[in-house]
mmCIF file as gemmi writes it, N, C-alpha and C atoms, coordinates in Angstrom:
data_model
loop_
_atom_site.group_PDB
_atom_site.id
_atom_site.type_symbol
_atom_site.label_atom_id
_atom_site.label_alt_id
_atom_site.label_comp_id
_atom_site.label_asym_id
_atom_site.label_entity_id
_atom_site.label_seq_id
_atom_site.pdbx_PDB_ins_code
_atom_site.Cartn_x
_atom_site.Cartn_y
_atom_site.Cartn_z
_atom_site.occupancy
_atom_site.B_iso_or_equiv
_atom_site.pdbx_formal_charge
_atom_site.auth_seq_id
_atom_site.auth_asym_id
_atom_site.pdbx_PDB_model_num
ATOM 1 N N . UNK Axp A 1 ? 68.961 128.67 91.01 1 0 ? 1 A 1
ATOM 2 C CA . UNK Axp A 1 ? 68.316 129.823 90.743 1 0 ? 1 A 1
ATOM 3 C C . UNK Axp A 1 ? 67.103 129.967 91.474 1 0 ? 1 A 1
ATOM 4 N N . UNK Axp A 2 ? 66.657 130.978 92.029 1 0 ? 2 A 1
ATOM 5 C CA . UNK Axp A 2 ? 65.225 131.202 92.799 1 0 ? 2 A 1
ATOM 6 C C . UNK Axp A 2 ? 65.517 131.324 94.256 1 0 ? 2 A 1
ATOM 7 N N . UNK Axp A 3 ? 64.362 131.514 94.991 1 0 ? 3 A 1
ATOM 8 C CA . UNK Axp A 3 ? 64.688 131.85 96.506 1 0 ? 3 A 1
ATOM 9 C C . UNK Axp A 3 ? 64.634 130.314 97.275 1 0 ? 3 A 1
ATOM 10 N N . UNK Axp A 4 ? 65.4 130.486 98.329 1 0 ? 4 A 1
ATOM 11 C CA . UNK Axp A 4 ? 65.357 129.296 99.326 1 0 ? 4 A 1
ATOM 12 C C . UNK Axp A 4 ? 64.891 129.605 100.609 1 0 ? 4 A 1
ATOM 13 N N . UNK Axp A 5 ? 63.989 128.856 101.098 1 0 ? 5 A 1
ATOM 14 C CA . UNK Axp A 5 ? 63.544 129.004 102.606 1 0 ? 5 A 1
ATOM 15 C C . UNK Axp A 5 ? 63.465 127.732 103.203 1 0 ? 5 A 1
ATOM 16 N N . UNK Axp A 6 ? 62.979 127.61 104.421 1 0 ? 6 A 1
ATOM 17 C CA . UNK Axp A 6 ? 62.844 126.503 105.354 1 0 ? 6 A 1
ATOM 18 C C . UNK Axp A 6 ? 61.383 126.93 106.023 1 0 ? 6 A 1
ATOM 19 N N . UNK Axp A 7 ? 60.631 125.827 106.076 1 0 ? 7 A 1
ATOM 20 C CA . UNK Axp A 7 ? 59.389 125.986 106.795 1 0 ? 7 A 1
ATOM 21 C C . UNK Axp A 7 ? 59.58 125.584 108.332 1 0 ? 7 A 1
ATOM 22 N N . UNK Axp A 8 ? 59.49 126.461 109.249 1 0 ? 8 A 1
ATOM 23 C CA . UNK Axp A 8 ? 59.703 126.224 110.485 1 0 ? 8 A 1
ATOM 24 C C . UNK Axp A 8 ? 58.383 125.848 111.216 1 0 ? 8 A 1
ATOM 25 N N . UNK Axp A 9 ? 58.247 125.075 112.222 1 0 ? 9 A 1
ATOM 26 C CA . UNK Axp A 9 ? 57.036 124.923 113.104 1 0 ? 9 A 1
ATOM 27 C C . UNK Axp A 9 ? 56.683 126.24 113.895 1 0 ? 9 A 1
ATOM 28 N N . UNK Axp A 10 ? 55.567 126.591 113.905 1 0 ? 10 A 1
ATOM 29 C CA . UNK Axp A 10 ? 55.025 128.012 114.515 1 0 ? 10 A 1
ATOM 30 C C . UNK Axp A 10 ? 55.242 127.947 115.91 1 0 ? 10 A 1
ATOM 31 N N . UNK Axp A 11 ? 55.331 127.01 116.719 1 0 ? 11 A 1
ATOM 32 C CA . UNK Axp A 11 ? 55.544 126.976 118.115 1 0 ? 11 A 1
ATOM 33 C C . UNK Axp A 11 ? 56.931 127.157 118.721 1 0 ? 11 A 1
ATOM 34 N N . UNK Axp A 12 ? 57.684 128.143 118.107 1 0 ? 12 A 1
ATOM 35 C CA . UNK Axp A 12 ? 58.925 128.473 118.671 1 0 ? 12 A 1
ATOM 36 C C . UNK Axp A 12 ? 60.19 128.058 117.976 1 0 ? 12 A 1
ATOM 37 N N . UNK Axp A 13 ? 59.794 127.193 116.917 1 0 ? 13 A 1
ATOM 38 C CA . UNK Axp A 13 ? 61.133 126.799 116.133 1 0 ? 13 A 1
ATOM 39 C C . UNK Axp A 13 ? 61.698 127.927 115.538 1 0 ? 13 A 1
ATOM 40 N N . UNK Axp A 14 ? 60.967 128.916 114.974 1 0 ? 14 A 1
ATOM 41 C CA . UNK Axp A 14 ? 61.531 130.13 114.23 1 0 ? 14 A 1
ATOM 42 C C . UNK Axp A 14 ? 62.812 130.699 114.955 1 0 ? 14 A 1
ATOM 43 N N . UNK Axp A 15 ? 62.827 130.706 116.196 1 0 ? 15 A 1
ATOM 44 C CA . UNK Axp A 15 ? 63.89 131.349 117.032 1 0 ? 15 A 1
ATOM 45 C C . UNK Axp A 15 ? 65.109 130.322 117.102 1 0 ? 15 A 1
ATOM 46 N N . UNK Axp A 16 ? 64.894 129.111 116.862 1 0 ? 16 A 1
ATOM 47 C CA . UNK Axp A 16 ? 65.987 128.037 116.944 1 0 ? 16 A 1
ATOM 48 C C . UNK Axp A 16 ? 66.632 127.728 115.675 1 0 ? 16 A 1
ATOM 49 N N . UNK Axp A 17 ? 66.223 128.083 114.66 1 0 ? 17 A 1
ATOM 50 C CA . UNK Axp A 17 ? 66.803 127.611 113.322 1 0 ? 17 A 1
ATOM 51 C C . UNK Axp A 17 ? 68.116 128.616 113.163 1 0 ? 17 A 1
ATOM 52 N N . UNK Axp A 18 ? 69.372 127.633 113.034 1 0 ? 18 A 1
ATOM 53 C CA . UNK Axp A 18 ? 70.618 128.326 113.142 1 0 ? 18 A 1
ATOM 54 C C . UNK Axp A 18 ? 71.126 128.617 111.88 1 0 ? 18 A 1
ATOM 55 N N . UNK Axp A 19 ? 70.422 128.368 110.565 1 0 ? 19 A 1
ATOM 56 C CA . UNK Axp A 19 ? 70.842 128.592 109.399 1 0 ? 19 A 1
ATOM 57 C C . UNK Axp A 19 ? 70 129.603 108.524 1 0 ? 19 A 1
ATOM 58 N N . UNK Axp A 20 ? 69.298 130.634 109.243 1 0 ? 20 A 1
ATOM 59 C CA . UNK Axp A 20 ? 68.508 131.461 108.564 1 0 ? 20 A 1
ATOM 60 C C . UNK Axp A 20 ? 69.44 132.313 107.702 1 0 ? 20 A 1
ATOM 61 N N . UNK Axp A 21 ? 70.446 132.763 108.149 1 0 ? 21 A 1
ATOM 62 C CA . UNK Axp A 21 ? 71.261 133.554 107.356 1 0 ? 21 A 1
ATOM 63 C C . UNK Axp A 21 ? 71.752 133.15 105.901 1 0 ? 21 A 1
ATOM 64 N N . UNK Axp A 22 ? 71.723 131.74 105.61 1 0 ? 22 A 1
ATOM 65 C CA . UNK Axp A 22 ? 71.942 131.222 104.353 1 0 ? 22 A 1
ATOM 66 C C . UNK Axp A 22 ? 70.644 131.203 103.519 1 0 ? 22 A 1
ATOM 67 N N . UNK Axp A 23 ? 69.559 131.366 103.916 1 0 ? 23 A 1
ATOM 68 C CA . UNK Axp A 23 ? 68.361 131.632 103.067 1 0 ? 23 A 1
ATOM 69 C C . UNK Axp A 23 ? 67.848 132.789 102.758 1 0 ? 23 A 1
ATOM 70 N N . UNK Axp A 24 ? 66.769 132.947 101.986 1 0 ? 24 A 1
ATOM 71 C CA . UNK Axp A 24 ? 66.296 134.26 101.481 1 0 ? 24 A 1
ATOM 72 C C . UNK Axp A 24 ? 65.176 134.764 102.296 1 0 ? 24 A 1
ATOM 73 N N . UNK Axp A 25 ? 64.48 133.759 102.923 1 0 ? 25 A 1
ATOM 74 C CA . UNK Axp A 25 ? 63.337 134.261 103.894 1 0 ? 25 A 1
ATOM 75 C C . UNK Axp A 25 ? 63.054 133.136 104.889 1 0 ? 25 A 1
ATOM 76 N N . UNK Axp A 26 ? 62.603 133.648 105.83 1 0 ? 26 A 1
ATOM 77 C CA . UNK Axp A 26 ? 62.169 132.752 106.853 1 0 ? 26 A 1
ATOM 78 C C . UNK Axp A 26 ? 60.7 132.374 106.616 1 0 ? 26 A 1
ATOM 79 N N . UNK Axp A 27 ? 60.23 131.153 106.767 1 0 ? 27 A 1
ATOM 80 C CA . UNK Axp A 27 ? 58.774 130.764 106.407 1 0 ? 27 A 1
ATOM 81 C C . UNK Axp A 27 ? 58.308 129.635 107.765 1 0 ? 27 A 1
ATOM 82 N N . UNK Axp A 28 ? 57.042 129.916 107.926 1 0 ? 28 A 1
ATOM 83 C CA . UNK Axp A 28 ? 56.654 129.145 109.1 1 0 ? 28 A 1
ATOM 84 C C . UNK Axp A 28 ? 55.246 128.571 108.932 1 0 ? 28 A 1
ATOM 85 N N . UNK Axp A 29 ? 54.793 127.399 109.482 1 0 ? 29 A 1
ATOM 86 C CA . UNK Axp A 29 ? 53.466 126.831 109.399 1 0 ? 29 A 1
ATOM 87 C C . UNK Axp A 29 ? 52.74 127.422 110.532 1 0 ? 29 A 1
ATOM 88 N N . UNK Axp A 30 ? 51.618 127.872 110.327 1 0 ? 30 A 1
ATOM 89 C CA . UNK Axp A 30 ? 50.858 128.674 111.298 1 0 ? 30 A 1
ATOM 90 C C . UNK Axp A 30 ? 49.547 127.763 111.674 1 0 ? 30 A 1
ATOM 91 N N . UNK Axp A 31 ? 49.464 127.372 113.03 1 0 ? 31 A 1
ATOM 92 C CA . UNK Axp A 31 ? 48.225 126.538 113.477 1 0 ? 31 A 1
ATOM 93 C C . UNK Axp A 31 ? 47.828 127.068 114.737 1 0 ? 31 A 1
ATOM 94 N N . UNK Axp A 32 ? 47.303 128.26 114.699 1 0 ? 32 A 1
ATOM 95 C CA . UNK Axp A 32 ? 47.006 128.846 116.038 1 0 ? 32 A 1
ATOM 96 C C . UNK Axp A 32 ? 45.748 128.026 116.565 1 0 ? 32 A 1
ATOM 97 N N . UNK Axp A 33 ? 45.946 128.269 118.178 1 0 ? 33 A 1
ATOM 98 C CA . UNK Axp A 33 ? 45.073 127.683 118.986 1 0 ? 33 A 1
ATOM 99 C C . UNK Axp A 33 ? 43.839 128.442 118.984 1 0 ? 33 A 1
ATOM 100 N N . UNK Axp A 34 ? 42.519 128.106 119.017 1 0 ? 34 A 1
ATOM 101 C CA . UNK Axp A 34 ? 41.36 128.636 118.949 1 0 ? 34 A 1
ATOM 102 C C . UNK Axp A 34 ? 40.385 128.755 120.15 1 0 ? 34 A 1
ATOM 103 N N . UNK Axp A 35 ? 40.879 127.686 121 1 0 ? 35 A 1
ATOM 104 C CA . UNK Axp A 35 ? 39.776 127.386 122.368 1 0 ? 35 A 1
ATOM 105 C C . UNK Axp A 35 ? 38.631 126.947 121.917 1 0 ? 35 A 1
ATOM 106 N N . UNK Axp A 36 ? 37.637 127.303 122.725 1 0 ? 36 A 1
ATOM 107 C CA . UNK Axp A 36 ? 36.464 126.665 122.549 1 0 ? 36 A 1
ATOM 108 C C . UNK Axp A 36 ? 35.329 127.375 121.498 1 0 ? 36 A 1
ATOM 109 N N . UNK Axp A 37 ? 35.717 128.506 121.172 1 0 ? 37 A 1
ATOM 110 C CA . UNK Axp A 37 ? 34.785 129.343 120.317 1 0 ? 37 A 1
ATOM 111 C C . UNK Axp A 37 ? 35.448 129.441 118.854 1 0 ? 37 A 1
ATOM 112 N N . UNK Axp A 38 ? 34.677 129.161 117.952 1 0 ? 38 A 1
ATOM 113 C CA . UNK Axp A 38 ? 35.187 129.35 116.718 1 0 ? 38 A 1
ATOM 114 C C . UNK Axp A 38 ? 34.558 130.571 115.811 1 0 ? 38 A 1
ATOM 115 N N . UNK Axp A 39 ? 34.023 131.523 116.692 1 0 ? 39 A 1
ATOM 116 C CA . UNK Axp A 39 ? 33.601 132.799 116.003 1 0 ? 39 A 1
ATOM 117 C C . UNK Axp A 39 ? 34.688 133.469 115.303 1 0 ? 39 A 1
ATOM 118 N N . UNK Axp A 40 ? 34.412 134.164 114.112 1 0 ? 40 A 1
ATOM 119 C CA . UNK Axp A 40 ? 35.302 134.778 113.18 1 0 ? 40 A 1
ATOM 120 C C . UNK Axp A 40 ? 36.09 135.693 113.917 1 0 ? 40 A 1
ATOM 121 N N . UNK Axp A 41 ? 35.661 136.598 114.904 1 0 ? 41 A 1
ATOM 122 C CA . UNK Axp A 41 ? 36.344 137.752 115.679 1 0 ? 41 A 1
ATOM 123 C C . UNK Axp A 41 ? 37.451 136.976 116.281 1 0 ? 41 A 1
ATOM 124 N N . UNK Axp A 42 ? 37.212 135.775 117.081 1 0 ? 42 A 1
ATOM 125 C CA . UNK Axp A 42 ? 38.137 135.203 117.8 1 0 ? 42 A 1
ATOM 126 C C . UNK Axp A 42 ? 39.291 134.441 116.828 1 0 ? 42 A 1
ATOM 127 N N . UNK Axp A 43 ? 38.879 133.97 115.751 1 0 ? 43 A 1
ATOM 128 C CA . UNK Axp A 43 ? 39.831 133.49 114.78 1 0 ? 43 A 1
ATOM 129 C C . UNK Axp A 43 ? 40.83 134.61 114.379 1 0 ? 43 A 1
ATOM 130 N N . UNK Axp A 44 ? 40.241 135.657 113.891 1 0 ? 44 A 1
ATOM 131 C CA . UNK Axp A 44 ? 41.152 136.742 113.549 1 0 ? 44 A 1
ATOM 132 C C . UNK Axp A 44 ? 41.996 137.321 114.524 1 0 ? 44 A 1
ATOM 133 N N . UNK Axp A 45 ? 41.486 137.337 115.944 1 0 ? 45 A 1
ATOM 134 C CA . UNK Axp A 45 ? 42.305 137.946 116.957 1 0 ? 45 A 1
ATOM 135 C C . UNK Axp A 45 ? 43.53 137.067 117.193 1 0 ? 45 A 1
ATOM 136 N N . UNK Axp A 46 ? 43.316 135.69 117.296 1 0 ? 46 A 1
ATOM 137 C CA . UNK Axp A 46 ? 44.188 134.646 117.633 1 0 ? 46 A 1
ATOM 138 C C . UNK Axp A 46 ? 45.242 134.543 116.514 1 0 ? 46 A 1
ATOM 139 N N . UNK Axp A 47 ? 44.794 134.529 115.195 1 0 ? 47 A 1
ATOM 140 C CA . UNK Axp A 47 ? 45.857 134.71 114.099 1 0 ? 47 A 1
ATOM 141 C C . UNK Axp A 47 ? 46.674 135.935 114.222 1 0 ? 47 A 1
ATOM 142 N N . UNK Axp A 48 ? 46.232 136.974 114.384 1 0 ? 48 A 1
ATOM 143 C CA . UNK Axp A 48 ? 46.959 138.25 114.775 1 0 ? 48 A 1
ATOM 144 C C . UNK Axp A 48 ? 47.866 138.122 115.706 1 0 ? 48 A 1
ATOM 145 N N . UNK Axp A 49 ? 47.394 137.544 116.927 1 0 ? 49 A 1
ATOM 146 C CA . UNK Axp A 49 ? 48.434 137.344 118.02 1 0 ? 49 A 1
ATOM 147 C C . UNK Axp A 49 ? 49.422 136.39 117.783 1 0 ? 49 A 1
ATOM 148 N N . UNK Axp A 50 ? 49.282 135.35 117.023 1 0 ? 50 A 1
ATOM 149 C CA . UNK Axp A 50 ? 50.25 134.412 116.722 1 0 ? 50 A 1
ATOM 150 C C . UNK Axp A 50 ? 51.273 135.028 115.789 1 0 ? 50 A 1
ATOM 151 N N . UNK Axp A 51 ? 50.536 135.787 114.796 1 0 ? 51 A 1
ATOM 152 C CA . UNK Axp A 51 ? 51.584 136.492 113.691 1 0 ? 51 A 1
ATOM 153 C C . UNK Axp A 51 ? 52.348 137.53 114.305 1 0 ? 51 A 1
ATOM 154 N N . UNK Axp A 52 ? 51.961 138.173 115.184 1 0 ? 52 A 1
ATOM 155 C CA . UNK Axp A 52 ? 52.764 139.149 115.957 1 0 ? 52 A 1
ATOM 156 C C . UNK Axp A 52 ? 53.809 138.498 116.588 1 0 ? 52 A 1
ATOM 157 N N . UNK Axp A 53 ? 53.627 137.501 117.343 1 0 ? 53 A 1
ATOM 158 C CA . UNK Axp A 53 ? 54.748 136.812 118.139 1 0 ? 53 A 1
ATOM 159 C C . UNK Axp A 53 ? 55.74 136.304 117.129 1 0 ? 53 A 1
ATOM 160 N N . UNK Axp A 54 ? 55.276 135.772 115.838 1 0 ? 54 A 1
ATOM 161 C CA . UNK Axp A 54 ? 56.213 135.201 114.941 1 0 ? 54 A 1
ATOM 162 C C . UNK Axp A 54 ? 57.26 136.203 114.42 1 0 ? 54 A 1
ATOM 163 N N . UNK Axp A 55 ? 56.643 137.528 114.039 1 0 ? 55 A 1
ATOM 164 C CA . UNK Axp A 55 ? 57.177 138.639 113.572 1 0 ? 55 A 1
ATOM 165 C C . UNK Axp A 55 ? 58.473 138.951 114.483 1 0 ? 55 A 1
ATOM 166 N N . UNK Axp A 56 ? 58.093 138.861 115.835 1 0 ? 56 A 1
ATOM 167 C CA . UNK Axp A 56 ? 59.19 139.125 116.881 1 0 ? 56 A 1
ATOM 168 C C . UNK Axp A 56 ? 60.426 137.869 116.758 1 0 ? 56 A 1
ATOM 169 N N . UNK Axp A 57 ? 59.966 136.902 116.531 1 0 ? 57 A 1
ATOM 170 C CA . UNK Axp A 57 ? 61.065 135.834 116.321 1 0 ? 57 A 1
ATOM 171 C C . UNK Axp A 57 ? 61.91 135.713 115.207 1 0 ? 57 A 1
ATOM 172 N N . UNK Axp A 58 ? 61.225 136.295 114.014 1 0 ? 58 A 1
ATOM 173 C CA . UNK Axp A 58 ? 62.041 136.078 112.724 1 0 ? 58 A 1
ATOM 174 C C . UNK Axp A 58 ? 63.3 136.999 112.784 1 0 ? 58 A 1
ATOM 175 N N . UNK Axp A 59 ? 64.103 136.416 112.052 1 0 ? 59 A 1
ATOM 176 C CA . UNK Axp A 59 ? 65.523 137.179 111.951 1 0 ? 59 A 1
ATOM 177 C C . UNK Axp A 59 ? 65.367 138.586 111.463 1 0 ? 59 A 1
ATOM 178 N N . UNK Axp A 60 ? 66.075 139.506 112.111 1 0 ? 60 A 1
ATOM 179 C CA . UNK Axp A 60 ? 65.998 141.02 111.697 1 0 ? 60 A 1
ATOM 180 C C . UNK Axp A 60 ? 66.199 141.326 110.264 1 0 ? 60 A 1
ATOM 181 N N . UNK Axp A 61 ? 65.386 141.807 109.455 1 0 ? 61 A 1
ATOM 182 C CA . UNK Axp A 61 ? 65.682 142.147 108.145 1 0 ? 61 A 1
ATOM 183 C C . UNK Axp A 61 ? 65.094 141.23 107.253 1 0 ? 61 A 1
ATOM 184 N N . UNK Axp A 62 ? 64.66 139.95 107.569 1 0 ? 62 A 1
ATOM 185 C CA . UNK Axp A 62 ? 64.515 138.974 106.786 1 0 ? 62 A 1
ATOM 186 C C . UNK Axp A 62 ? 63.025 138.857 106.583 1 0 ? 62 A 1
ATOM 187 N N . UNK Axp A 63 ? 62.385 138.642 105.479 1 0 ? 63 A 1
ATOM 188 C CA . UNK Axp A 63 ? 60.953 138.587 105.222 1 0 ? 63 A 1
ATOM 189 C C . UNK Axp A 63 ? 60.574 137.223 106.028 1 0 ? 63 A 1
ATOM 190 N N . UNK Axp A 64 ? 59.284 137.326 106.541 1 0 ? 64 A 1
ATOM 191 C CA . UNK Axp A 64 ? 58.54 136.038 107.136 1 0 ? 64 A 1
ATOM 192 C C . UNK Axp A 64 ? 57.367 135.814 106.381 1 0 ? 64 A 1
ATOM 193 N N . UNK Axp A 65 ? 57.457 134.544 105.813 1 0 ? 65 A 1
ATOM 194 C CA . UNK Axp A 65 ? 56.279 133.964 104.95 1 0 ? 65 A 1
ATOM 195 C C . UNK Axp A 65 ? 55.563 133.011 105.917 1 0 ? 65 A 1
ATOM 196 N N . UNK Axp A 66 ? 54.186 133.058 105.752 1 0 ? 66 A 1
ATOM 197 C CA . UNK Axp A 66 ? 53.153 132.13 106.101 1 0 ? 66 A 1
ATOM 198 C C . UNK Axp A 66 ? 53.137 131.053 104.915 1 0 ? 66 A 1
ATOM 199 N N . UNK Axp A 67 ? 53.803 130.003 105.327 1 0 ? 67 A 1
ATOM 200 C CA . UNK Axp A 67 ? 53.92 128.901 104.301 1 0 ? 67 A 1
ATOM 201 C C . UNK Axp A 67 ? 52.783 127.972 104.411 1 0 ? 67 A 1
ATOM 202 N N . UNK Axp A 68 ? 52.104 127.768 105.463 1 0 ? 68 A 1
ATOM 203 C CA . UNK Axp A 68 ? 51.036 127.055 105.764 1 0 ? 68 A 1
ATOM 204 C C . UNK Axp A 68 ? 50.086 127.49 106.86 1 0 ? 68 A 1
ATOM 205 N N . UNK Axp A 69 ? 48.843 127.469 106.498 1 0 ? 69 A 1
ATOM 206 C CA . UNK Axp A 69 ? 47.997 127.916 107.59 1 0 ? 69 A 1
ATOM 207 C C . UNK Axp A 69 ? 46.83 127.005 107.742 1 0 ? 69 A 1
ATOM 208 N N . UNK Axp A 70 ? 46.591 126.522 108.93 1 0 ? 70 A 1
ATOM 209 C CA . UNK Axp A 70 ? 45.683 125.413 109.242 1 0 ? 70 A 1
ATOM 210 C C . UNK Axp A 70 ? 45.098 125.567 110.55 1 0 ? 70 A 1
ATOM 211 N N . UNK Axp A 71 ? 43.913 124.937 110.688 1 0 ? 71 A 1
ATOM 212 C CA . UNK Axp A 71 ? 43.058 124.637 111.928 1 0 ? 71 A 1
ATOM 213 C C . UNK Axp A 71 ? 42.971 123.346 111.952 1 0 ? 71 A 1
ATOM 214 N N . UNK Axp A 72 ? 42.989 122.729 113.314 1 0 ? 72 A 1
ATOM 215 C CA . UNK Axp A 72 ? 42.978 121.205 113.162 1 0 ? 72 A 1
ATOM 216 C C . UNK Axp A 72 ? 41.501 120.883 113.177 1 0 ? 72 A 1
ATOM 217 N N . UNK Axp A 73 ? 41.122 119.836 112.642 1 0 ? 73 A 1
ATOM 218 C CA . UNK Axp A 73 ? 39.808 119.426 112.348 1 0 ? 73 A 1
ATOM 219 C C . UNK Axp A 73 ? 39.196 118.68 113.69 1 0 ? 73 A 1
ATOM 220 N N . UNK Axp A 74 ? 39.851 118.447 114.64 1 0 ? 74 A 1
ATOM 221 C CA . UNK Axp A 74 ? 39.418 117.985 115.842 1 0 ? 74 A 1
ATOM 222 C C . UNK Axp A 74 ? 38.733 118.54 116.759 1 0 ? 74 A 1
ATOM 223 N N . UNK Axp A 75 ? 37.634 117.723 117.554 1 0 ? 75 A 1
ATOM 224 C CA . UNK Axp A 75 ? 36.808 118.499 118.35 1 0 ? 75 A 1
ATOM 225 C C . UNK Axp A 75 ? 37.789 119.2 119.399 1 0 ? 75 A 1
ATOM 226 N N . UNK Axp A 76 ? 37.421 120.431 119.854 1 0 ? 76 A 1
ATOM 227 C CA . UNK Axp A 76 ? 38.491 121.136 120.961 1 0 ? 76 A 1
ATOM 228 C C . UNK Axp A 76 ? 39.636 121.648 120.528 1 0 ? 76 A 1
ATOM 229 N N . UNK Axp A 77 ? 39.879 121.428 119.24 1 0 ? 77 A 1
ATOM 230 C CA . UNK Axp A 77 ? 41.238 122.133 118.607 1 0 ? 77 A 1
ATOM 231 C C . UNK Axp A 77 ? 41.44 123.655 118.845 1 0 ? 77 A 1
């Protein structure tokens, strides 16, 4: 019982998973690139851009869950 999903890597794996039809939802880990600036507006804009791209890759009619959201803690991430 319950829902079943798989968490794909955000960098294009969503469109390569062959077994989405066997699952209840598509899920993805989201690690957007931020560039040199960590300003809040830049962060929001980059997350929105990455999310829009992922929604375009998700299976039609299937919910897309963000299962993990993160930012690398390395300099220049």
